[in-house]
Structures are given as structure tokens and as C-alpha cells.
C-alpha positions as CSV (number, residue, x, y, z in Angstrom):
1,M,181.4,135.7,72.7
2,P,178.8,133.0,73.2
3,L,175.4,133.1,71.6
4,A,173.0,135.1,73.8
5,T,169.8,133.4,75.1
6,N,166.7,134.3,73.3
7,Y,163.3,134.7,74.9
8,P,160.2,134.4,72.7
9,A,157.6,137.2,72.9
10,M,154.2,138.0,71.5
11,L,153.5,141.7,71.0
12,V,150.1,143.2,70.5
13,T,149.8,146.4,68.6
14,K,147.1,149.2,69.4
15,D,145.0,148.0,66.4
16,G,145.1,144.3,67.6
17,V,147.6,142.8,65.3
18,R,149.8,140.1,67.1
19,L,153.6,140.2,66.3
20,D,155.9,137.3,66.7
21,A,159.0,138.5,68.5
22,V,162.1,137.6,70.4
23,H,164.0,139.3,73.2
24,T,167.7,139.0,73.4
25,P,169.1,140.5,76.7
26,G,172.0,142.8,76.7
27,P,174.5,143.7,79.3
28,G,172.2,145.6,81.5
29,S,168.8,147.3,81.7
30,E,169.9,150.7,80.7
31,I,169.6,150.4,76.8
32,G,167.1,148.5,74.9
33,I,167.1,148.3,71.0
34,V,164.2,147.5,68.6
35,L,165.3,145.9,65.5
36,A,163.1,146.5,62.5
37,H,163.6,144.3,59.4
38,G,163.1,145.0,55.8
39,F,160.1,144.2,53.5
40,T,159.7,140.4,53.3
41,G,162.2,139.8,56.0
42,S,161.8,138.3,59.3
43,W,163.6,138.3,62.7
44,R,164.1,134.5,62.1
45,C,166.5,135.3,59.1
46,K,170.0,134.4,59.7
47,D,171.1,137.9,58.9
48,T,168.7,139.5,61.3
49,R,169.7,137.2,64.1
50,R,173.3,138.0,63.3
51,I,172.6,141.7,63.6
52,A,170.6,141.2,66.8
53,H,173.4,139.2,68.3
54,V,176.0,142.0,67.6
55,L,173.7,144.6,68.9
56,S,173.0,142.8,72.2
57,R,176.6,143.7,73.1
58,T,175.2,147.3,73.4
59,G,171.7,146.6,74.8
60,G,168.9,144.2,75.1
61,V,167.3,143.7,71.6
62,V,163.6,143.1,70.6
63,A,163.4,141.8,67.0
64,F,160.0,141.1,65.6
65,D,158.2,140.3,62.4
66,F,156.2,143.1,60.9
67,R,152.4,142.6,60.3
68,G,151.8,140.3,57.5
69,H,155.2,138.8,57.8
70,G,156.1,135.3,59.0
71,R,154.2,134.3,62.0
72,S,152.8,137.7,62.7
73,T,149.1,138.2,62.0
74,G,147.6,141.1,59.8
75,L,148.6,142.4,56.4
76,S,151.6,144.4,55.3
77,T,151.0,147.9,54.6
78,V,154.5,148.3,53.4
79,G,155.5,151.2,55.7
80,D,152.2,152.8,56.9
81,L,150.5,151.1,59.9
82,E,153.8,149.4,60.6
83,I,154.7,152.5,63.0
84,L,152.2,150.7,65.4
85,D,154.3,147.7,65.2
86,V,157.4,149.5,66.2
87,E,155.3,151.4,68.9
88,A,154.4,147.9,70.4
89,A,158.0,146.8,70.5
90,V,159.1,150.1,72.2
91,R,156.3,149.7,74.6
92,H,157.5,146.1,75.6
93,L,161.1,147.2,76.1
94,R,159.9,149.9,78.5
95,M,157.6,147.4,80.3
96,I,160.4,145.0,80.9
97,G,162.6,147.7,82.5
98,Y,164.9,149.3,79.7
99,R,165.3,153.0,80.4
100,K,166.7,154.3,77.1
101,I,165.4,153.0,73.8
102,A,167.0,153.0,70.4
103,V,165.3,151.9,67.1
104,V,167.5,150.3,64.4
105,G,165.7,149.8,61.0
106,F,166.7,148.3,57.7
107,S,165.2,149.2,54.4
108,M,161.3,149.3,54.9
109,G,162.1,149.1,58.7
110,A,164.3,152.1,58.4
111,A,161.5,154.2,56.7
112,V,159.0,153.0,59.4
113,S,161.6,153.8,62.3
114,V,162.0,157.2,60.9
115,R,158.2,157.8,60.6
116,H,157.6,156.2,64.1
117,A,160.0,158.6,65.7
118,G,158.8,161.6,63.9
119,L,155.1,160.9,64.3
120,H,155.0,159.1,67.7
121,G,158.2,160.1,69.4
122,G,159.0,158.3,72.7
123,V,162.3,157.0,71.6
124,D,165.9,158.2,72.5
125,A,167.8,157.4,69.3
126,V,167.0,156.3,65.7
127,V,169.3,154.5,63.2
128,S,168.1,154.4,59.6
129,V,170.0,151.8,57.3
130,S,169.3,151.7,53.5
131,A,166.1,153.6,53.8
132,P,163.9,155.1,51.0
133,A,163.4,158.7,51.5
134,R,160.1,158.8,49.4
135,W,157.4,156.7,48.3
136,Y,156.8,155.1,44.7
137,Y,160.5,155.0,43.8
138,R,160.8,152.7,40.6
139,G,164.2,153.8,39.4
140,T,165.9,150.5,39.9
141,R,165.2,147.0,38.8
142,P,164.7,145.5,42.4
143,M,162.3,148.3,43.3
144,R,160.2,147.6,40.0
145,T,160.1,144.0,41.2
146,V,158.9,145.2,44.6
147,H,156.1,147.2,43.1
148,W,155.1,144.3,41.0
149,A,154.7,142.2,44.2
150,I,152.8,144.9,46.0
151,E,150.4,145.9,43.1
152,R,149.7,142.8,41.1
153,P,147.5,139.9,42.4
154,V,150.0,137.5,41.1
155,G,152.9,139.4,42.8
156,R,151.0,139.3,46.1
157,W,150.5,135.7,45.6
158,A,154.1,135.0,44.9
159,A,155.2,137.1,48.1
160,S,152.8,135.1,50.2
161,L,153.9,131.7,48.9
162,G,157.7,132.4,48.6
163,K,158.4,134.9,51.3
164,R,155.6,134.3,53.8
165,T,154.6,138.0,53.3
166,R,150.9,138.9,53.1
167,I,150.3,142.2,51.5
168,A,147.2,144.5,51.8
169,R,145.3,145.1,48.6
170,G,144.8,148.6,47.1
171,P,146.6,151.9,47.2
172,W,147.2,153.8,50.4
173,D,144.3,156.2,51.3
174,P,145.5,158.5,52.5
175,V,149.1,158.5,51.4
176,P,151.3,158.2,54.6
177,V,153.8,161.1,55.5
178,P,157.0,160.0,53.6
179,P,160.3,159.3,55.6
180,H,162.0,162.5,54.6
181,E,159.1,164.7,55.9
182,A,158.9,162.7,59.1
183,A,162.7,163.1,59.5
184,A,162.1,166.8,60.2
185,L,160.1,165.9,63.2
186,I,162.6,163.8,65.0
187,S,164.7,166.3,66.6
188,P,166.0,166.6,69.4
189,T,166.2,162.9,69.3
190,P,169.6,161.9,67.6
191,L,169.3,160.4,64.1
192,L,171.9,158.3,62.2
193,V,171.5,157.7,58.5
194,V,173.4,154.9,57.1
195,H,173.5,154.0,53.4
196,G,175.8,152.2,51.1
197,D,177.4,153.5,47.8
198,S,176.5,150.1,46.2
199,D,172.9,149.9,47.3
200,T,171.0,148.3,44.3
201,F,167.5,149.2,45.6
202,F,167.9,153.0,46.6
203,P,170.8,155.2,45.3
204,L,172.5,157.7,47.6
205,E,170.2,160.4,46.7
206,H,167.8,158.8,49.1
207,A,170.1,159.0,52.0
208,H,170.9,162.6,51.2
209,Q,167.3,163.7,51.0
210,L,166.5,161.9,54.3
211,F,169.5,163.6,56.0
212,E,168.7,167.0,54.6
213,G,165.3,166.7,55.7
214,A,166.2,166.1,59.4
215,R,167.3,168.7,61.9
216,E,170.2,168.4,64.3
217,P,171.5,166.2,65.9
218,K,172.1,164.1,63.0
219,E,174.9,162.0,61.3
220,L,175.2,160.5,57.9
221,W,177.4,157.5,57.1
222,I,178.1,156.7,53.4
223,E,179.6,153.2,53.5
224,P,181.9,152.3,50.6
225,G,181.0,149.0,49.1
226,Y,178.0,148.4,51.1
227,G,175.0,147.0,49.4
228,H,171.5,146.8,50.7
229,A,170.1,146.3,54.2
230,E,170.5,143.3,56.3
231,S,172.2,141.0,54.0
232,A,175.1,143.3,53.3
233,A,175.6,144.5,56.8
234,R,179.0,143.3,58.1
235,P,179.6,142.9,61.8
236,D,182.0,145.8,62.0
237,L,179.4,148.1,60.7
238,I,176.8,146.8,63.4
239,R,179.5,147.2,66.0
240,R,180.0,150.8,65.0
241,I,176.2,151.4,65.0
242,G,176.2,149.9,68.4
243,N,179.0,152.2,69.6
244,W,177.0,155.2,68.2
245,I,174.0,154.2,70.2
246,S,176.1,153.9,73.3
247,S,177.7,157.3,72.9
248,N,174.3,159.0,72.3
249,L,172.5,157.4,75.1
250,S,175.2,157.6,77.8
């Protein structure tokens, strides 16, 4: 299958943040897919572009950089105000004519996608891949590094310089609703929770907590040998996710 044509887009959130984005048209105007990347990621990363290309066989895809990431304006709030970013992408897909909208998120983007669906609604399917179920988790070395980047001035400087991710200072006030609580509010929208048994950031307990917090309809896929988020997502898994979206939105 030849590479799809991409159309640059600039999304504007309700609080005035401008998001760098791209639209990859799909096979028709029925299904639109929002692709939400992980912390320090970007739609321009090769892994994200590969995922968008595979998902475009299912529907048109809008991928974007979260606030504070890449060429988007604003500062990252690491999962709080980012629900407004997902809302802007959903709104854009509806505006250009897609009738049914699925949101596919990875890691931080998965937590945001679950929170958006639970707190804002307005989508037709949600896929959470490699998500944390709760905040402040420090049980793995990669997550301790993430907290260092978020909480320390030198960490924020390193993230800005090395990852083009600009992080807001200070703690959340108030603390946002965690993903496992927001998951309970998604029904009757179908939810798919995908997690690898080799995830080095979040162990399987996060997937089970998220899944158990949700109501039907829901599915849980534990993927053998799968690591974390976009970089570990093989094309066959993304195709299966696309087929799940198609079957739930047909």
C-alpha cells in the first residue's frame, strides 16, 4: 500500500493553545481517528507516523503534538489540560465530515484519551495502549526518570533541550481525576485496553486497574512480549486495533 498523502493542520484548543497537527485521509468519511502520542513524543516521530499510516486503512487519522510538545504552543501539564487537546482534534475531525470518531492513545496519550472520553464524551470508541491507571507511579526506573524530568528544574531543562517538551512548573492544583476513575464514566462508549506484559514503564496491574474501573462494553488485550507505547507497537497489533475500531463503529 503506497504512503498516504498528509495534510498539515493547526488546531486551536478552547483555552487558546495552538497544536501542530496532520490529517491523513482514510478510505472514506465514515470513521475518523484521533492519534494521541505519549509524553515527549510527537506526530512527527517515525513510530507515530507508521502507526498513523496503518490506522489510515481503517479511517482518516488526525495526529497532533500535545501542548508543550514539538511545534505546538503552551506547556505540558502531563495529562491534565491535555484533554482539551484531544477535544480540539475530535472537533476538527467532525468539522471536516467524519461521522464516527475513535481516539487511540499511547502512554500519556492513552491516559488523556480515557480521561477525555469519561469527562467530555462525544466520541464513539476509545483505545488505550500502555496507559497508567493512576498518578504519581514511581515503581519502575523509567517512571522515576520521568518524575525527575517533571519535578526538577534541571529535568525540565533537559526535556526542553533534548525532547522539545516544555513542562509546566509546580504540582497539579487540583489533582485531576485519574484514568481508572474516568474509565467508569466512558460507558456506553466501547473501551479497549491494550497493555504489554513486557512494559518497562507500567506493569500489568495498571491495565487491570483501568479495565476493572470501566463498565461494559470493554475489552482487555494483554500482549505477550510487547513493551511500551509507540516504539514497541508492531504493525500487526495496529491492524488488529484498526479492525476492532471498524467492528465497533460499523
